[in-house]
N, C-alpha and C positions, 0 to 999 in steps of 0.2 A: 504494500500500500504506500503510495507516495505521501510526502510530508504535507502537501496541500490538502489531500483527501482526509488525512488523519486530523489536520487542524479543523476542517469543516465538521468532522465527527466529534471533535472535542477530546481527542486522545493524544494531543501533542504535549509532551512533558515540559516542565519548567526549564530544564537544562537545554532542551532543543530551542525553546523560545528565546532564552538568553543568548544562546550561540547565534541564532538567526539575527538578533538585534546587533550583536557585535560584528558579524560578517557582512551585514547589509549596508546599504548606502546611507549617507548622512540624512537626517531628517530634511523634509522639503523646505521647512521654514528656515533652516540653517543655511541651506544652499542658496535660497533666494536672498537672504541677508548678505551672504558672501558676495553674490553677484552684484548686489546694489553697492556694497562698499568698494568693490573693484571698479565698478562703473564710475562712482564718484571720484575715486583716485585717478582714474584715466582722464576724466573730464578736467579735474583740477590741474593735472600735469600738462595736458594739452593746452589748456587756457594759459598757463604760466609760460609755456614755450612760445605760443603765438604772441603774447604780450611782450615777452623779452625780445623776440625777433623784430616786432614793430618798433619798440623803443630803440634798439640798436640800429635799425635802418634809418630812423629819424636822426639819430645822433652821429652816425659814422659815415653814411653815404655822402652827404654834402661835402665834408672836408676831404674824404678819400678820393672822390671822383671830381677831378679838377675840370669840370665842364660847366658851361653856362646853360642853365635850364631854359633860358629865353633865347638861346642861339637858334636862328632860322637857317635851315638848309633845304631849299626847295628841291635839290637833286635827290634828297633822301626822304621825301614826303611819303607818308602812308606805307612805310616798309613793315612787313610782317615781322614778328618776333624772331630774332636770330642772335648770333654771337655778338655782333656789333651793337645791337640794341635788343636786350633781353625782352623788353616789353613792346618793342616796335617803336614807331614814330607816329606823330600826329599829322594833320593835314598841311603843316608848314615845315615838317622835318625835324621837329624838336623831340628829344629823347623822352619817351613816356615814363621810363623808370625814374628819372630825375624829377620829372613833372609830378608824378604821383607822390614821391617822397616829400617834395616841397609842399604839395597840397596837403598831405597828411600832417606836416608840421603846423601849417596854418589852422587846419581843422582841430588839431589837439590843443593849440593855444586858445582858440575860441571855446572849445568844449570845457577845458579846465577852468578858464577864467569865468565863464558863465556859470558853471556848476558851483564853484566856490562862492560867487556872489549870491546866487540863488539860495544856497544852503545857509549862508549867514543871515540873509533877510528872512527866510522861512523859519529858521531856528529862533530868531529873535521874536517874530510875530507869534509863532506857535507857543513858545515858552511863556510869553507875556499873557496870552489868552488863557492858557491852562493854569498858570499860577495865580492870576488875579480872580478868574472866574466871574460869576455874576453877569452884570450887564456888559462888562468889557468883553468877556468871552463870547456872549451872544452877538454883540455888535461886530466884533472882528470876524467871527465865522460867517456871519451873513455877507460881509464884504467878500470873503474868500469864496463863498458859494456863488455870488454874483459874477465875480471875475472868472471862476471856473466854467461858467456856462458859455463863455465866449471861446471858440476854437483857438488853440495856441497859435497855429499858423496864421490865421486871420489877424489876431492881435499883433503878432510879430511883424507882419507886412505893414500894418498901420504905423508901428513904431519906427521901423527902418525907413519908411517912405518920407519921414520928416527930416532925415539927415542925408548927407552925401554917403555913397557907398564906401565902406571901410570896415576895419576889424572891430573897433569899439562900438559903433552902432549895432553891429550884429550881436556882440557880447551883451550889450544892454537889452536888446530885444529878447534874447533867449533867457537872460536872468529874470527879467520882469514878467515873463510868462510861465516860468517853471518853479517859482518859489512856493506856489500854492500847495502842491502835493507835500513838500517838506513841512510846511506849516501844519497841515493836517496830521502828519505822522508824529511830529514833535508834540503837538497838543494832546493827542491820544496817549502818548507815553507819559507826559506830565500828569495827566489825570489818573493814570494807573499808579504812578509813583506817589501821588498825594494820598492814596489809600493805604500806604505802607505804615507799619507801626513806628518806624524810626522818624517818619515825618511828623506823626502825631506827638511823639516824644519831644521833638525839637520845638514844635509850636507850644506845647505845654510848658516847656522850659523858658519861654519868653522870647524866643527868636522871632525876629520880624519876618514879614513876607519876603522882602528882598534878600535877607540872609538865607532863608530856607531855599529860595529859588537859586541863588548863586552857589551855595555850599552843598546842596543835596539834590535839587531837581536837575539843574543844568548838567552836572557830571553824569547823571543817569541817562540823559537823552543823547549825549555825544556819540556813543556807538551807532545809534540809529541814524543820527544826522550825518555821520561820516559815511555810512552805507548808502544813504540817499544821495550824497554828493558823488560817490563813485558810480552809482547807477545812472546818474544824470549826465555824466561825461559823454557816453556814446549817444544818448538822446540829443544832447546839444549839438554833437557833430552832425547828426542827421538833420536837425533843424537848420543849421548853417548851410549844409549842402542843398537843402530844399530852397532856401532863400537865394543862394547863389545861382541855382539852376533856373530860378524864375527871373534872374537878372536884378534882384533887389538886395543882394548881399554884398559880397566883396567885389572890387573892380574886376572887369573882365580880363585885364592883363595879369592879375594875381593868380598863381597856381593853386587855386582852391579845387577840392575834389568835385564840388558842385559845378564849378566853371568848366572843368575838364569833361564832365559828362554832358554838359550843355553843348560844348563845342563839338562833341563827337556824334551828335545826332545825325548830321548829314553823312558822315562816314559809315555809320551803322546801316543806313538805308542803301548805301552803295555796296555793302557786303564786307566792309572792314570792321571786324568785331572787336579787335584788341583796344582801340581807343576808348571803348565803353566798358569792356570787361574789367580791365585792371584798375581803373579808378573806383569802380563799384566794389571790387574785392578789397581795396584799401579802406573802404567804409565798413564792409561786412566783417572782415577778420578782427579788427580791434573791438567791434561791438560784441562778437561772440566770446572773445577772450575776457573782456571785462565782465560780461554776464556770467561766465563760468566761475571766475574768481569771486564775484560778489555773491553768487549762490552759495559757495562754500563758506564765505564769511557770514552770511545770514544764518546758515545752519549752525554755525559755531556760537553766535551770540543769542540764538533763539532755537534751542534744540527741539522744542515742541512742534515746530513746523518742518521737522526733518522729512516726514512722509510726503509733504507737499513738494519737496525739492527733488524727489527721486523720479522725475519725469524724463 
């Protein structure tokens, strides 16, 4: 009689059952957990490598490659990727690798500056609303709700249209339209911290509201604010690229990723794919890298959301 038949009949001994468990495969839940951990580790390492390569390209390519990214060579226009030009050339013969690297430098500058500015404004507004509460909280959040109802891109176009094309008008446009989400996050975190016992103890001990806010509430929300700033960098890069693509962002002669994609529209219709593909990859790759690292960071500071990040 086989072991399966004897188990069905209830005649399998304890020793055989124990031996089967020892010789059998690992439990299903354990293998799935191992797969998830290995997946998270692979995602984290891949994101770190992509971000490192991006930063090294921005820092090392311009000083090592002694070429002018604005140099026009009509004899080499729209050359396909090759040894001389790894990313090919554009419609006036400029090297696309250099143009993409310089465009990424500008986009990173805009993204980091806008993310830091928006985080500072959003943290100040959200912490003030959450710490003071009452009519101040209600009034501030109604303003935030009203501004959030307007699409970011539409508001950004309105802000940029009032200035000449340049880096700092784009930074101001992105910062003034993206601090709202940070304010919501910081306010929610402050309200959560206000219910903690040590906050009640500080208030009972005679600490003023500003002292409680600066000594206890603000340090507690800084990790969430920093995470919001990191996640805002690629979003700001996309926003800048959209404005430049529409002709409202950086000047057309500036090597912005949005300008490069806008200039490559005619080449794409003619069958030349590389002037559009590589600037698009220079937008997508840093976005995926930052998103992967930020997901691991979010899981570390908030382990309860671990299951939501295993997608």
